C-alpha positions, 0 to 999 in steps of 0.5 A, a space after each residue: 494486477 494482483 498485489 499479494 503482499 508487502 512488508 514494511 520492515 520493523 512493524 507491520 505486515 500488509 496483505 492487499 488485493 488490487 483489482 482493476 475496475 476500468 482503465 486507470 482505476 482500481 479497487 484495493 482491499 486489504 488488511 495490515 497488522 503489527 507483527 514485530 513489537 520491538 527491535 532492541 535499540 532500533 524500534 519500539 511499537 507500543 500498539 497492537 494494530 489491525 486495520 481493514 482497508 478499502 479504497 480506490 487507486 487512480 493511476 492516470 492511465 499510466 498502468 501500461 508503463 514501467 513506472 506507474 504513479 498513483 493517488 489513493 483514497 479510501 477508508 479503514 477500520 483500525 482496531 487498537 487497544 480493543 477499540 475500533 476507529 474509522 479513518 479516511 485515507 489519502 495517499 500516493 506512490 508509484 509502482 516500478 515494474 522490474 520484470 513482467 510480473 514483479 514490481 516494487 511499490 513505495 507508498 505514503 498513506 495518511 489516515 485521518 481520524 475524526 472521532 475522539 479516541 484514546 486508542 488511535 490518532 491521525 497518522 501517516 505510514 510509509 511502506 515499500 511493497 513487493 508486487 506480483 501481477 497475475 497477468 504478465 506485462 509487456 514492459 516498455 523497453 528501457 533506453 539503455 536496452 534500445 541502444 544495444 
């Protein structure tokens, strides 16, 4: 599976590549950057943000299913206010395949900062991504389609 991009509305753009290493384990490499600084009355982003991320995702050998829950662990290097801060990342989410090559992936990620820095602190991010798989999948029939 290759996840080309995901957009977290209002504050950042992410681009990830996800490569299957073995059944149930994949390697994620990506970057994210703040794009929208302010939406009047809705959102105000006070930080310029660039993050380079590397990690491993475990899907409990469910990658052939329509709904694929996963856990994630890795590291990031975040540049904010001209300072680079390393983080340790943990998170989880699920990938729901809508079509053989397209899916939606909500994800909650916590980035832990272990250094004294004024530019970044530990934080959680939530994103909902659009996923495109280069290799079309054979989806498991849904109950409402089996009855037809």
